[in-house]
C-alpha positions, -999 to 999 in steps of 0.1 A, spaced: 536 223 -565 514 245 -543 483 224 -547 501 191 -542 525 200 -513 503 185 -486 496 153 -506 533 149 -513 542 152 -476 514 129 -465 525 103 -492 560 102 -478 547 101 -442 523 73 -447 547 53 -469 574 54 -442 548 47 -415 539 16 -434 575 6 -436 581 11 -399 549 -8 -390 559 -37 -414 593 -40 -398 582 -37 -361 549 -57 -363 541 -93 -372 533 -100 -408 502 -82 -419 471 -99 -432 445 -84 -455 423 -70 -427 454 -54 -411 462 -37 -444 426 -25 -448 426 -12 -412 459 6 -419 445 23 -450 413 34 -433 431 46 -402 455 66 -425 425 84 -440 407 89 -407 425 121 -397 418 138 -430 382 127 -431 374 138 -395 392 171 -399 375 178 -433 341 171 -418 347 194 -388 359 222 -411 329 217 -435 305 220 -406 322 252 -394 320 266 -430 283 258 -432 272 295 -429 298 310 -451 286 315 -487 320 324 -501 334 291 -491 307 269 -508 330 251 -533 356 246 -506 329 232 -483 318 208 -511 353 195 -515 356 191 -477 324 172 -475 333 150 -504 367 141 -491 354 136 -456 340 103 -469 373 91 -482 369 60 -461 347 46 -488 371 55 -517 401 41 -498 382 9 -489 372 5 -525 408 9 -537 422 -15 -511 394 -40 -518 402 -40 -555 439 -45 -547 431 -75 -524 407 -90 -550 433 -86 -579 460 -103 -557 437 -132 -550 428 -136 -587 462 -130 -603 499 -138 -597 532 -124 -607 536 -94 -630 499 -93 -637 491 -88 -601 519 -62 -597 505 -43 -627 468 -46 -622 467 -42 -584 478 -6 -583 459 2 -616 427 -12 -603 431 3 -568 438 37 -583 409 35 -607 385 24 -580 397 52 -557 393 79 -583 358 67 -594 345 64 -559 360 97 -548 344 114 -579 310 102 -566 319 115 -531 328 149 -545 295 150 -565 276 142 -533 295 170 -515 285 194 -542 249 182 -541 248 188 -503 263 223 -508 239 232 -536 208 217 -518 
């Protein structure tokens, strides 16, 4: 639980935030949902980038810095995941969309984030 506590709390926060926004705002379009997703990751990305820049001179924190740099670009991974979800929902209907939309979004997110983390490691090693 130690490593996932922040992710657990953020998941609850962003899910309820989506619910509140859905109830209090007009119906969302695809661009609204993409904007919501990217704004949701913005705080993490900006803070990770700031901390990574502050850790630049600390050798002991190289792997932590690589992770921070890699996750600072989560805009790309989140956009890829949401983009796949939008695409699947345009191509499929019913249970197929309900099954393949989250699967495709999750797979796209993980694949793109893996590349981001590799780039963060490359930056740290270089």
